[in-house]
MDAnalysis code that builds the backbone (N, CA, C; Angstrom):
import MDAnalysis as mda
import numpy as np

u = mda.Universe.empty(738, n_residues=246, atom_resindex=np.repeat(np.arange(246), 3), trajectory=True)
u.add_TopologyAttr("name", ["N", "CA", "C"] * 246)
u.add_TopologyAttr("resid", np.arange(1, 247))
u.add_TopologyAttr("resname", ["MET", "SER", "ARG", "LEU", "THR", "ILE", "ALA", "LEU", "CYS", "ASP", "ASP", "ASP", "PRO", "ALA", "PHE", "ARG", "ALA", "VAL", "MET", "GLU", "ALA", "GLU", "THR", "VAL", "LYS", "ILE", "CYS", "ARG", "ASP", "ARG", "GLN", "MET", "GLU", "ALA", "GLU", "VAL", "LEU", "PRO", "THR", "GLY", "SER", "ALA", "GLY", "GLU", "LEU", "LEU", "THR", "ALA", "LEU", "GLY", "HIS", "ILE", "SER", "VAL", "GLN", "LEU", "ILE", "PHE", "LEU", "ASP", "ILE", "ASP", "MET", "PRO", "ASP", "MET", "ASP", "GLY", "VAL", "LEU", "LEU", "GLY", "LYS", "LEU", "LEU", "ARG", "GLN", "GLN", "GLY", "CYS", "THR", "ALA", "ASP", "ILE", "ILE", "TYR", "VAL", "SER", "ASN", "MET", "GLU", "GLU", "ARG", "VAL", "TYR", "GLU", "VAL", "PHE", "GLN", "ALA", "HIS", "PRO", "TRP", "SER", "PHE", "ILE", "ARG", "LYS", "ALA", "ARG", "PHE", "ALA", "GLN", "GLU", "LEU", "PRO", "GLY", "VAL", "MET", "ASP", "ALA", "TYR", "ILE", "GLN", "SER", "LEU", "ARG", "GLN", "ARG", "ALA", "GLY", "ARG", "VAL", "VAL", "LEU", "GLN", "ASN", "THR", "GLU", "GLY", "VAL", "HIS", "ARG", "SER", "PHE", "GLY", "PRO", "GLU", "ASP", "ILE", "LEU", "TYR", "ILE", "GLU", "ALA", "ALA", "GLY", "LYS", "THR", "GLN", "LYS", "LEU", "PHE", "LEU", "LEU", "ALA", "GLU", "PRO", "GLU", "PRO", "PHE", "LEU", "VAL", "ARG", "ILE", "SER", "LEU", "HIS", "GLU", "LEU", "GLU", "GLN", "GLN", "LEU", "VAL", "PRO", "MET", "GLY", "PHE", "ILE", "ARG", "ILE", "HIS", "LYS", "GLY", "PHE", "ALA", "VAL", "ASN", "TYR", "ARG", "TYR", "ILE", "GLN", "LYS", "ILE", "THR", "SER", "ARG", "SER", "VAL", "LEU", "LEU", "ASP", "THR", "GLY", "GLN", "THR", "LEU", "PRO", "ILE", "GLY", "ARG", "ASP", "ARG", "LEU", "THR", "SER", "ALA", "ARG", "GLU", "THR", "TYR", "LEU", "ALA", "LEU", "MET", "LYS", "TRP", "ARG", "GLY", "LEU", "GLU", "GLN", "GLU", "GLU"])
u.atoms.positions = np.array([
    [38.307, 123.717, 126.001],
    [36.942, 124.583, 126.395],
    [37.204, 125.683, 127.339],
    [36.927, 126.899, 127.113],
    [37.185, 128.141, 127.929],
    [36.178, 127.846, 129.249],
    [36.423, 128.700, 130.158],
    [35.668, 128.540, 131.496],
    [35.128, 129.997, 131.862],
    [33.995, 130.047, 132.448],
    [33.433, 131.427, 132.803],
    [32.783, 131.049, 134.238],
    [33.201, 131.964, 135.099],
    [32.657, 131.945, 136.586],
    [31.417, 132.914, 136.574],
    [30.262, 132.497, 137.030],
    [29.269, 133.587, 136.905],
    [28.350, 133.414, 138.341],
    [28.147, 134.484, 138.803],
    [27.333, 134.636, 140.094],
    [25.922, 135.286, 139.788],
    [24.823, 134.670, 140.298],
    [23.529, 135.100, 140.024],
    [22.914, 135.568, 141.382],
    [22.304, 136.754, 141.347],
    [21.644, 137.352, 142.404],
    [20.385, 137.725, 142.394],
    [19.246, 136.858, 142.706],
    [17.846, 137.264, 142.595],
    [17.208, 136.450, 143.804],
    [16.405, 137.298, 144.355],
    [15.579, 136.498, 145.614],
    [14.303, 135.417, 145.292],
    [14.338, 135.387, 144.044],
    [13.193, 134.244, 143.591],
    [13.855, 132.935, 143.301],
    [13.895, 131.870, 144.102],
    [14.537, 130.622, 143.995],
    [14.181, 129.981, 142.628],
    [12.919, 130.121, 142.386],
    [12.427, 129.409, 140.846],
    [13.035, 130.147, 139.733],
    [13.228, 131.396, 139.784],
    [13.779, 132.175, 138.658],
    [15.235, 131.844, 138.771],
    [15.787, 131.805, 139.867],
    [17.353, 131.590, 139.882],
    [17.626, 130.177, 139.169],
    [16.827, 129.253, 139.498],
    [16.913, 128.087, 138.816],
    [16.927, 128.009, 137.362],
    [15.973, 128.757, 137.050],
    [15.907, 129.063, 135.476],
    [17.127, 129.799, 134.817],
    [17.496, 130.662, 135.596],
    [18.698, 131.462, 135.094],
    [19.959, 130.635, 134.982],
    [20.098, 129.853, 136.031],
    [21.273, 128.819, 136.024],
    [21.354, 127.693, 134.795],
    [20.095, 127.187, 134.752],
    [19.937, 126.287, 133.759],
    [20.112, 126.695, 132.256],
    [19.603, 127.943, 131.994],
    [19.541, 128.767, 130.689],
    [21.015, 129.006, 130.237],
    [21.659, 129.656, 131.353],
    [23.184, 130.177, 131.218],
    [23.966, 129.100, 130.947],
    [23.974, 127.957, 131.640],
    [24.704, 126.760, 131.612],
    [24.575, 126.082, 130.203],
    [23.599, 126.090, 129.696],
    [23.065, 125.489, 128.405],
    [23.732, 126.301, 127.164],
    [23.478, 127.605, 127.370],
    [23.809, 128.490, 126.153],
    [25.415, 128.554, 126.300],
    [26.226, 128.444, 127.315],
    [27.506, 128.647, 127.485],
    [28.083, 127.321, 126.858],
    [27.607, 126.145, 127.230],
    [28.019, 125.020, 126.678],
    [27.968, 124.842, 125.170],
    [26.928, 125.321, 124.797],
    [26.570, 125.402, 123.237],
    [27.586, 126.201, 122.364],
    [28.159, 127.289, 123.277],
    [29.113, 128.091, 122.710],
    [30.524, 127.713, 123.028],
    [30.664, 126.530, 123.434],
    [32.032, 126.095, 123.667],
    [32.662, 126.690, 124.899],
    [31.680, 127.042, 126.025],
    [32.294, 127.829, 127.290],
    [31.725, 127.083, 128.411],
    [32.582, 126.478, 129.167],
    [32.262, 125.843, 130.411],
    [31.804, 126.907, 131.588],
    [30.580, 126.743, 132.174],
    [30.203, 127.789, 133.118],
    [30.142, 127.284, 134.463],
    [30.722, 127.810, 135.362],
    [30.593, 127.554, 136.787],
    [29.527, 128.614, 137.330],
    [28.396, 128.335, 137.941],
    [27.379, 129.350, 138.241],
    [27.210, 129.145, 139.715],
    [27.315, 130.260, 140.401],
    [27.071, 130.426, 141.860],
    [25.939, 131.355, 142.082],
    [24.686, 130.480, 142.433],
    [23.319, 131.208, 142.640],
    [23.329, 131.860, 144.203],
    [22.973, 132.978, 144.202],
    [22.802, 133.671, 145.557],
    [21.346, 134.383, 145.535],
    [20.774, 134.406, 146.690],
    [19.421, 134.998, 147.024],
    [19.297, 136.445, 147.643],
    [20.350, 137.077, 147.862],
    [20.391, 138.378, 148.506],
    [21.614, 138.967, 148.203],
    [21.694, 140.435, 148.513],
    [22.913, 141.232, 148.398],
    [23.983, 140.592, 149.411],
    [23.384, 140.281, 150.760],
    [24.478, 139.805, 151.693],
    [25.005, 138.503, 151.147],
    [24.248, 137.554, 150.598],
    [24.874, 136.439, 150.091],
    [25.722, 136.509, 149.053],
    [25.492, 137.538, 148.161],
    [26.406, 137.797, 147.102],
    [27.843, 138.416, 147.540],
    [27.714, 139.365, 148.159],
    [28.778, 139.807, 148.860],
    [29.909, 138.966, 149.645],
    [29.186, 138.017, 150.447],
    [29.883, 136.993, 151.126],
    [30.597, 136.111, 150.270],
    [29.959, 135.836, 149.102],
    [30.456, 134.732, 148.171],
    [31.542, 135.424, 147.488],
    [31.450, 136.620, 146.968],
    [32.515, 137.331, 146.351],
    [33.827, 137.697, 147.277],
    [33.628, 137.423, 148.564],
    [34.837, 137.397, 149.342],
    [35.615, 136.098, 149.259],
    [35.245, 135.085, 148.667],
    [35.757, 133.692, 148.662],
    [36.080, 133.298, 147.320],
    [35.241, 133.890, 146.257],
    [35.526, 133.382, 145.017],
    [35.398, 134.486, 144.049],
    [36.350, 134.510, 142.724],
    [36.526, 135.503, 141.917],
    [35.662, 135.051, 140.679],
    [34.731, 136.012, 140.218],
    [33.638, 135.810, 139.219],
    [34.116, 136.795, 138.144],
    [33.705, 136.467, 136.960],
    [33.930, 137.196, 135.851],
    [32.472, 137.945, 135.291],
    [31.391, 137.499, 135.834],
    [30.175, 138.049, 135.470],
    [29.128, 137.721, 136.373],
    [28.228, 138.755, 136.694],
    [27.181, 138.818, 137.767],
    [25.914, 139.199, 137.020],
    [24.991, 138.246, 137.349],
    [23.540, 138.522, 136.733],
    [22.822, 139.031, 138.022],
    [22.253, 140.437, 137.865],
    [21.805, 141.038, 139.216],
    [20.460, 141.400, 138.888],
    [19.748, 141.280, 139.930],
    [18.268, 141.795, 139.987],
    [18.264, 143.200, 140.571],
    [17.135, 143.987, 140.215],
    [17.186, 145.369, 140.863],
    [16.314, 145.275, 142.036],
    [14.999, 144.557, 142.045],
    [14.132, 144.696, 143.082],
    [14.466, 143.493, 144.025],
    [15.204, 143.757, 145.167],
    [15.405, 142.654, 146.153],
    [15.209, 143.465, 147.621],
    [14.885, 142.598, 148.399],
    [14.424, 143.218, 149.727],
    [15.476, 143.591, 150.739],
    [16.581, 143.015, 150.661],
    [17.577, 143.608, 151.543],
    [18.446, 144.832, 151.028],
    [18.613, 144.890, 149.695],
    [19.417, 145.948, 149.298],
    [18.885, 146.161, 147.704],
    [18.651, 147.400, 147.221],
    [18.434, 147.517, 145.799],
    [19.310, 147.334, 144.918],
    [19.096, 146.497, 143.870],
    [20.366, 146.127, 143.042],
    [21.036, 147.257, 142.309],
    [20.582, 148.373, 142.049],
    [21.368, 149.562, 141.541],
    [22.453, 149.944, 142.760],
    [22.020, 150.035, 144.034],
    [22.860, 150.256, 144.992],
    [23.875, 149.337, 145.199],
    [23.522, 148.098, 145.225],
    [24.364, 146.916, 145.169],
    [25.485, 147.088, 144.123],
    [25.020, 147.483, 142.938],
    [25.949, 147.451, 141.794],
    [27.063, 148.598, 142.127],
    [26.553, 149.772, 142.528],
    [27.349, 150.678, 142.764],
    [28.321, 150.461, 143.905],
    [28.000, 149.642, 145.075],
    [28.722, 149.115, 145.987],
    [29.798, 148.329, 145.663],
    [29.560, 147.399, 144.846],
    [30.484, 146.579, 144.033],
    [31.613, 147.259, 143.470],
    [31.292, 148.262, 142.724],
    [32.138, 149.087, 142.129],
    [33.038, 149.918, 143.033],
    [32.339, 150.263, 144.109],
    [33.250, 151.120, 145.058],
    [34.180, 150.159, 145.831],
    [33.779, 148.939, 145.824],
    [34.762, 147.899, 146.509],
    [35.842, 147.559, 145.517],
    [35.823, 147.943, 144.447],
    [36.875, 147.394, 143.277],
    [36.493, 146.157, 142.578],
    [35.165, 145.936, 142.622],
    [34.736, 144.681, 141.847],
    [34.904, 144.944, 140.436],
    [35.514, 144.126, 139.623],
    [35.647, 144.464, 138.210],
    [34.852, 143.447, 137.343],
    [34.067, 142.493, 137.869],
    [33.257, 141.564, 137.217],
    [32.328, 142.453, 136.326],
    [31.879, 141.806, 135.099],
    [31.055, 142.340, 134.318],
    [29.469, 142.207, 134.986],
    [28.698, 143.035, 134.964],
    [27.157, 142.976, 135.404],
    [26.243, 143.042, 134.358],
    [25.360, 142.225, 134.321],
    [24.005, 142.084, 133.373],
    [22.872, 142.173, 134.495],
    [22.146, 143.172, 134.362],
    [20.953, 143.276, 135.173],
    [19.830, 142.525, 134.581],
    [19.208, 141.984, 135.151],
    [17.970, 141.088, 134.920],
    [16.658, 141.596, 135.673],
    [15.869, 142.272, 134.967],
    [14.817, 142.860, 135.857],
    [13.663, 143.207, 135.004],
    [12.376, 143.233, 135.594],
    [11.361, 143.921, 134.942],
    [11.045, 145.295, 135.013],
    [12.031, 145.985, 135.838],
    [11.912, 147.407, 136.091],
    [12.691, 148.179, 135.110],
    [11.902, 148.146, 133.723],
    [12.559, 148.827, 132.603],
    [12.797, 150.310, 132.973],
    [11.986, 150.977, 133.769],
    [11.873, 152.310, 133.871],
    [13.204, 152.740, 134.655],
    [14.018, 151.813, 135.242],
    [15.197, 152.281, 135.939],
    [16.390, 151.926, 135.087],
    [16.233, 151.569, 133.793],
    [17.399, 151.161, 133.106],
    [18.313, 152.135, 133.202],
    [18.035, 153.518, 133.118],
    [19.207, 154.451, 133.006],
    [19.751, 154.709, 134.263],
    [19.182, 154.132, 135.423],
    [19.770, 154.301, 136.691],
    [20.977, 153.307, 136.956],
    [20.712, 152.074, 136.194],
    [21.882, 151.007, 136.322],
    [23.177, 151.507, 135.878],
    [23.110, 152.546, 134.931],
    [24.482, 152.884, 134.411],
    [25.475, 153.591, 135.339],
    [24.987, 153.804, 136.525],
    [25.792, 154.183, 137.526],
    [26.638, 153.084, 138.091],
    [26.383, 151.833, 137.754],
    [27.225, 150.731, 138.196],
    [28.010, 150.134, 136.974],
    [27.986, 150.745, 135.833],
    [28.797, 150.584, 134.727],
    [28.415, 149.116, 134.319],
    [27.047, 148.629, 133.912],
    [26.757, 147.293, 133.526],
    [27.300, 147.120, 132.203],
    [27.351, 145.705, 131.895],
    [27.507, 145.158, 130.531],
    [26.242, 145.243, 129.795],
    [25.329, 144.944, 130.279],
    [23.913, 144.761, 129.576],
    [22.825, 144.842, 130.431],
    [21.695, 144.855, 129.956],
    [20.346, 144.678, 130.706],
    [19.440, 143.603, 129.883],
    [18.797, 142.784, 130.808],
    [17.872, 141.818, 130.213],
    [16.571, 141.965, 130.851],
    [15.366, 141.975, 130.081],
    [14.144, 142.074, 130.589],
    [13.756, 140.635, 131.344],
    [13.424, 140.673, 132.779],
    [13.104, 139.454, 133.123],
    [12.012, 138.529, 132.422],
    [11.146, 139.260, 132.122],
    [9.730, 138.615, 131.364],
    [10.244, 137.883, 130.175],
    [11.356, 138.418, 129.436],
    [11.748, 137.796, 128.253],
    [13.317, 137.249, 128.273],
    [13.544, 136.839, 129.620],
    [14.824, 136.341, 129.823],
    [15.341, 135.214, 128.803],
    [14.440, 134.223, 128.528],
    [14.851, 133.041, 127.705],
    [15.040, 133.548, 126.294],
    [14.260, 134.596, 125.766],
    [14.459, 135.171, 124.539],
    [15.664, 136.051, 124.274],
    [16.020, 136.724, 125.344],
    [17.158, 137.730, 125.160],
    [18.427, 137.307, 125.712],
    [18.426, 136.284, 126.455],
    [19.646, 135.745, 127.054],
    [20.555, 135.273, 125.825],
    [20.230, 134.659, 125.047],
    [21.118, 134.086, 123.974],
    [21.949, 134.955, 123.169],
    [21.189, 136.341, 122.849],
    [21.887, 137.364, 122.119],
    [22.798, 138.025, 122.995],
    [22.520, 138.219, 124.107],
    [23.380, 139.060, 125.096],
    [24.442, 137.906, 125.435],
    [24.505, 136.918, 125.587],
    [25.607, 135.920, 125.908],
    [26.407, 135.651, 124.678],
    [25.790, 135.575, 123.561],
    [26.674, 135.561, 122.362],
    [27.647, 136.727, 122.028],
    [27.021, 137.965, 122.460],
    [27.952, 139.332, 122.246],
    [28.953, 139.242, 123.468],
    [28.471, 138.758, 124.610],
    [29.436, 138.935, 125.749],
    [30.382, 137.928, 125.574],
    [30.280, 136.656, 125.117],
    [31.313, 135.586, 124.989],
    [32.154, 136.240, 123.856],
    [31.596, 136.720, 122.881],
    [32.539, 137.199, 121.689],
    [33.410, 138.396, 122.281],
    [32.935, 139.290, 123.127],
    [33.813, 140.128, 123.818],
    [34.840, 139.572, 124.615],
    [34.704, 138.419, 125.408],
    [35.690, 137.850, 126.030],
    [36.623, 137.289, 125.204],
    [36.309, 136.652, 124.062],
    [37.303, 136.143, 123.127],
    [38.129, 137.196, 122.452],
    [37.578, 138.384, 122.142],
    [38.262, 139.270, 121.583],
    [39.398, 139.731, 122.564],
    [38.836, 139.953, 123.878],
    [39.815, 140.487, 124.815],
    [41.002, 139.535, 124.959],
    [40.681, 138.199, 124.714],
    [41.774, 137.158, 124.929],
    [42.538, 136.878, 123.583],
    [42.173, 137.826, 122.482],
    [42.763, 137.503, 121.185],
    [41.966, 136.391, 120.267],
    [40.770, 136.061, 120.652],
    [40.174, 134.937, 119.960],
    [38.748, 135.555, 119.512],
    [38.283, 134.791, 118.378],
    [37.001, 135.179, 118.176],
    [36.014, 133.891, 117.830],
    [34.686, 134.080, 118.169],
    [33.736, 133.000, 118.283],
    [32.910, 133.038, 116.896],
    [32.813, 132.408, 115.915],
    [32.038, 132.317, 114.824],
    [31.146, 131.195, 114.724],
    [29.788, 131.531, 114.104],
    [28.797, 130.287, 114.157],
    [28.883, 130.150, 112.386],
    [28.846, 128.770, 112.170],
    [28.644, 128.378, 110.813],
    [27.115, 128.134, 110.426],
    [27.302, 127.756, 108.947],
    [25.743, 127.875, 108.302],
    [25.071, 126.756, 108.914],
    [25.626, 125.731, 109.792],
    [24.708, 124.791, 110.358],
    [24.560, 124.914, 111.808],
    [24.683, 126.266, 112.208],
    [24.545, 126.609, 113.615],
    [25.592, 126.204, 114.802],
    [26.869, 125.705, 114.126],
    [27.816, 125.358, 115.157],
    [28.907, 126.481, 115.437],
    [29.097, 126.669, 116.762],
    [29.907, 127.808, 117.222],
    [31.263, 127.283, 117.418],
    [32.180, 127.961, 116.795],
    [33.723, 127.686, 117.058],
    [34.504, 128.845, 117.465],
    [35.542, 128.566, 118.365],
    [36.422, 129.563, 118.638],
    [37.817, 129.578, 117.802],
    [38.122, 130.583, 117.333],
    [39.485, 130.743, 116.527],
    [40.417, 131.704, 117.165],
    [41.678, 131.290, 117.096],
    [42.662, 132.114, 117.652],
    [43.330, 132.695, 116.400],
    [44.324, 133.694, 116.711],
    [45.002, 134.412, 115.640],
    [45.613, 133.532, 114.514],
    [45.982, 132.268, 114.839],
    [46.868, 131.426, 114.017],
    [46.087, 130.418, 113.428],
    [44.735, 130.353, 113.582],
    [43.900, 129.215, 113.061],
    [43.543, 129.298, 111.584],
    [43.392, 130.612, 111.115],
    [42.639, 130.797, 109.899],
    [43.712, 131.206, 108.784],
    [43.783, 130.599, 107.540],
    [44.829, 130.897, 106.524],
    [44.266, 132.293, 105.856],
    [42.981, 132.144, 105.431],
    [42.653, 133.327, 104.705],
    [41.038, 133.187, 104.524],
    [40.298, 134.071, 103.944],
    [38.813, 134.016, 104.028],
    [38.398, 134.413, 102.382],
    [37.608, 133.712, 101.904],
    [37.121, 133.998, 100.443],
    [35.582, 134.180, 100.478],
    [35.266, 135.214, 99.683],
    [33.884, 135.524, 99.712],
    [33.105, 134.732, 98.701],
    [31.777, 134.253, 99.222],
    [31.041, 133.495, 98.204],
    [29.672, 133.921, 98.436],
    [29.260, 135.209, 97.924],
    [28.092, 135.864, 97.920],
    [27.835, 136.271, 99.263],
    [26.833, 135.820, 99.992],
    [26.435, 136.240, 101.610],
    [27.141, 135.272, 102.270],
    [27.768, 134.307, 101.728],
    [28.554, 133.148, 102.689],
    [30.119, 133.533, 102.583],
    [30.673, 133.309, 103.635],
    [32.158, 133.434, 103.633],
    [32.772, 132.131, 103.855],
    [33.904, 131.700, 103.375],
    [34.714, 130.522, 103.307],
    [35.947, 130.836, 104.148],
    [35.907, 130.201, 105.212],
    [37.064, 130.506, 106.139],
    [38.120, 129.268, 106.045],
    [39.163, 129.257, 105.314],
    [40.140, 128.218, 105.000],
    [40.969, 128.030, 106.252],
    [41.135, 126.989, 106.842],
    [41.833, 126.838, 108.165],
    [43.157, 126.090, 108.039],
    [44.014, 126.312, 108.896],
    [45.390, 125.774, 108.818],
    [45.323, 124.307, 108.837],
    [44.813, 123.557, 109.532],
    [44.899, 122.050, 109.740],
    [43.731, 121.393, 109.129],
    [42.824, 121.948, 108.495],
    [41.607, 121.205, 107.909],
    [41.262, 121.301, 106.521],
    [40.918, 120.522, 105.746],
    [40.756, 120.363, 104.261],
    [39.506, 121.147, 103.855],
    [38.503, 121.255, 104.656],
    [37.147, 121.766, 104.218],
    [37.213, 123.148, 105.043],
    [36.703, 124.337, 104.277],
    [36.397, 125.468, 104.847],
    [35.216, 125.553, 105.873],
    [35.339, 126.456, 106.715],
    [34.297, 126.807, 107.750],
    [33.501, 127.802, 107.089],
    [32.214, 127.526, 106.930],
    [31.244, 128.644, 106.229],
    [30.495, 129.301, 107.153],
    [30.530, 130.739, 107.007],
    [29.722, 131.584, 107.938],
    [28.852, 132.495, 107.052],
    [27.787, 132.670, 107.523],
    [26.775, 133.609, 106.623],
    [26.704, 135.046, 107.052],
    [27.671, 135.778, 107.116],
    [27.833, 137.244, 107.293],
    [28.504, 137.798, 106.279],
    [28.480, 139.164, 106.179],
    [29.113, 139.769, 105.036],
    [30.663, 139.775, 105.428],
    [31.362, 139.865, 104.219],
    [32.888, 139.926, 104.378],
    [33.439, 141.181, 105.173],
    [32.699, 142.183, 105.026],
    [33.026, 143.327, 105.636],
    [32.762, 143.170, 107.277],
    [31.636, 142.573, 107.658],
    [31.502, 142.326, 109.133],
    [32.490, 141.452, 109.686],
    [32.936, 140.388, 108.899],
    [33.922, 139.537, 109.229],
    [35.276, 140.140, 109.387],
    [35.567, 140.987, 108.324],
    [36.766, 141.598, 108.407],
    [36.932, 142.542, 109.749],
    [35.910, 143.203, 110.074],
    [36.004, 143.951, 111.255],
    [36.261, 143.215, 112.590],
    [35.922, 141.986, 112.504],
    [36.240, 141.097, 113.702],
    [37.567, 140.652, 113.650],
    [38.315, 140.344, 112.523],
    [39.500, 139.771, 112.289],
    [40.626, 140.678, 111.908],
    [40.409, 142.034, 111.686],
    [41.538, 142.804, 111.610],
    [42.352, 142.906, 112.663],
    [41.842, 143.010, 113.961],
    [42.612, 143.088, 115.142],
    [43.601, 141.885, 115.231],
    [43.284, 140.751, 114.641],
    [43.860, 139.386, 114.665],
    [44.991, 139.411, 113.761],
    [45.105, 140.537, 112.762],
    [46.124, 140.562, 111.963],
    [45.700, 140.061, 110.244],
    [44.431, 140.267, 109.976],
    [43.939, 139.933, 108.833],
    [43.895, 141.167, 107.826],
    [44.288, 141.009, 106.475],
    [44.559, 142.278, 105.443],
    [43.748, 141.822, 104.383],
    [42.882, 143.028, 104.030],
    [41.914, 142.781, 102.984],
    [42.706, 143.198, 101.646],
    [42.732, 141.977, 100.885],
    [43.753, 142.093, 99.567],
    [42.935, 142.272, 98.228],
    [41.428, 142.023, 98.425],
    [40.768, 141.946, 97.262],
    [39.221, 142.038, 97.689],
    [38.344, 142.363, 96.903],
    [37.070, 142.550, 97.246],
    [36.448, 141.248, 97.674],
    [37.060, 140.096, 97.436],
    [36.736, 138.966, 97.803],
    [37.645, 138.020, 98.584],
    [38.677, 138.719, 99.137],
    [39.612, 137.889, 99.866],
    [40.299, 138.820, 101.228],
    [40.369, 138.141, 102.252],
    [41.222, 138.701, 103.185],
    [42.140, 137.608, 103.900],
    [43.388, 138.172, 104.089],
    [44.334, 137.050, 104.409],
    [45.199, 137.373, 105.706],
    [45.418, 136.089, 106.471],
    [46.171, 136.313, 107.768],
    [47.739, 136.658, 107.241],
    [48.107, 137.888, 107.863],
    [49.611, 138.075, 107.339],
    [50.649, 137.079, 107.884],
    [50.451, 136.484, 108.728],
    [51.297, 135.354, 109.329],
    [51.749, 134.470, 108.357],
    [50.889, 134.186, 107.278],
    [51.072, 132.993, 106.304],
    [51.338, 133.699, 104.791],
    [51.638, 134.959, 104.784],
    [52.090, 135.481, 103.599],
    [53.529, 135.324, 103.420],
    [53.798, 134.782, 102.272],
    [55.386, 134.648, 101.789],
    [55.876, 135.930, 101.146],
    [54.838, 136.276, 100.045],
    [55.340, 137.450, 99.149],
    [54.087, 138.002, 98.666],
    [54.232, 139.427, 98.343],
    [53.106, 140.261, 97.842],
    [53.605, 140.601, 96.408],
    [53.087, 140.324, 95.408],
    [53.549, 140.971, 93.993],
    [52.465, 141.798, 93.552],
    [52.675, 142.497, 92.508],
    [51.985, 143.504, 91.892],
    [50.503, 142.625, 91.566],
    [50.648, 141.410, 91.366],
    [49.184, 140.793, 90.959],
    [48.589, 139.804, 91.958],
    [49.413, 139.267, 92.874],
    [48.999, 138.166, 93.717],
    [49.812, 138.239, 94.952],
    [49.113, 137.457, 95.908],
    [49.830, 136.929, 97.278],
    [50.127, 135.649, 97.372],
    [51.285, 135.390, 97.571],
    [51.769, 133.961, 97.746],
    [51.619, 133.621, 99.238],
    [51.124, 132.305, 99.567],
    [51.161, 131.919, 101.053],
    [52.102, 131.115, 101.146],
    [52.442, 130.690, 102.496],
    [53.405, 129.559, 102.779],
    [53.014, 128.296, 102.395],
    [51.738, 128.019, 102.109],
    [51.231, 126.734, 101.660],
    [51.451, 126.641, 100.208],
    [51.926, 127.614, 99.550],
    [52.027, 127.438, 98.021],
    [50.854, 128.123, 97.331],
    [49.785, 128.399, 97.986],
    [48.604, 128.942, 97.385],
    [48.776, 130.277, 96.932],
    [48.100, 130.595, 95.789],
    [48.269, 132.105, 95.207],
    [46.864, 132.644, 95.252],
    [46.737, 133.908, 95.860],
    [45.336, 134.451, 95.768],
    [45.596, 136.117, 95.091],
    [44.543, 136.500, 94.412],
    [44.463, 137.623, 93.551],
    [44.461, 138.888, 94.695],
    [45.077, 139.799, 94.044],
    [45.251, 141.196, 94.947],
    [44.704, 142.286, 93.926],
    [43.743, 143.207, 94.395],
    [43.250, 144.119, 93.785],
    [44.224, 145.338, 93.516],
    [44.366, 146.000, 92.383],
    [45.204, 147.058, 92.205],
    [44.940, 148.146, 93.085],
    [43.657, 148.509, 93.501],
    [43.447, 149.491, 94.557],
    [43.805, 149.131, 95.866],
    [44.181, 147.755, 96.229],
    [44.517, 147.550, 97.567],
    [45.997, 147.198, 97.719],
    [46.796, 147.196, 96.596],
    [48.049, 146.770, 96.504],
    [48.992, 147.519, 97.604],
    [49.085, 148.896, 97.572],
    [49.710, 149.709, 98.292],
    [49.477, 149.460, 99.753],
    [48.052, 149.601, 100.155],
    [47.586, 149.489, 101.598],
    [48.017, 148.096, 102.021],
    [47.824, 147.145, 101.199],
    [48.079, 145.728, 101.808],
    [49.554, 145.616, 101.955],
    [50.457, 145.970, 101.153],
    [51.797, 145.928, 101.384],
    [52.315, 146.785, 102.637],
    [51.772, 148.057, 102.719],
    [52.105, 148.775, 103.917],
    [51.553, 148.133, 105.334],
    [50.436, 147.743, 105.281],
    [49.827, 146.957, 106.335],
    [50.696, 145.821, 106.767],
    [51.015, 144.922, 105.822],
    [51.990, 143.807, 106.001],
    [53.230, 144.290, 106.571],
    [53.837, 145.152, 106.165],
    [55.195, 145.500, 106.561],
    [55.115, 146.015, 108.066],
    [54.083, 146.733, 108.301],
    [53.844, 147.138, 109.634],
    [53.675, 146.024, 110.681],
    [52.845, 145.029, 110.305],
    [52.481, 143.966, 111.084],
    [53.824, 143.157, 111.285],
    [54.648, 142.939, 110.223],
    [55.838, 142.080, 110.359],
    [56.805, 142.799, 111.281],
    [56.956, 144.076, 111.208],
    [57.801, 144.804, 112.096],
    [57.273, 144.686, 113.600],
    [55.980, 144.941, 113.834],
    [55.423, 144.651, 115.221],
    [55.684, 143.323, 115.728],
    [55.510, 142.462, 114.831],
    [55.762, 140.872, 115.280],
    [57.283, 140.649, 115.618],
    [58.034, 141.346, 114.927],
    [59.555, 141.263, 115.342],
    [59.893, 141.891, 116.592],
    [59.271, 143.141, 116.951],
    [59.529, 143.807, 118.210],
    [58.893, 143.033, 119.258],
    [57.683, 142.341, 118.976],
    [57.228, 141.455, 119.951],
    [57.924, 140.386, 120.374],
    [58.640, 139.794, 119.364],
    [59.399, 138.584, 119.566],
    [60.814, 138.873, 120.390],
    [61.140, 140.050, 120.123],
    [62.423, 140.654, 120.906],
    [62.260, 140.881, 122.298],
    [60.974, 141.146, 122.755],
    [60.732, 141.426, 124.184],
    [60.773, 140.141, 125.007],
])
């Protein structure tokens, strides 16, 4: 399970407790362990950041000792690279927070409703930065996949079947193959047919009619995709060889 260190900065103790509980729960449901550091003022946050490295900061705007926008700018001036998500009812100041280059903005009055979507997107971005992707199956279960976990994808209407390296049953996701392809292309997936995308790592041979996998399985290849699939595969194999030489 991956780990995420988060700092919260809000002068309302009751709301801080809600933020902490909701954030920990959502992270746990997404296979992400969260260590949360709650602080009640700009001074407390700055002191805490001097002793611990965090990846994400939830930051209020309306605070008594220092305005949250000014605090965000100060953090950037001090070289803080943690992602910032503003949590505030001051929607009229949303454009001001851009000065601190925040990751997102959540309305405090709708925190419980907006947090899951924001955290899903944020955790997804972390996985992509680390070369992983998080997907939710048709039963609502989230799983993290690395570049070598998925053999190929088969389209089945609005549901896509992810065939995994070490599991007999496919992992089913209810998004379009195009959307899924966009997430997996950076991991080395090649679209070979209107209904199939393949992990280049497991391709043994590409013929004029099919793609043979290391597992012995044969998948169809579309005539209109044959040339681009071969070129992409050769480019990826060349890149892989260069990477292994370093």
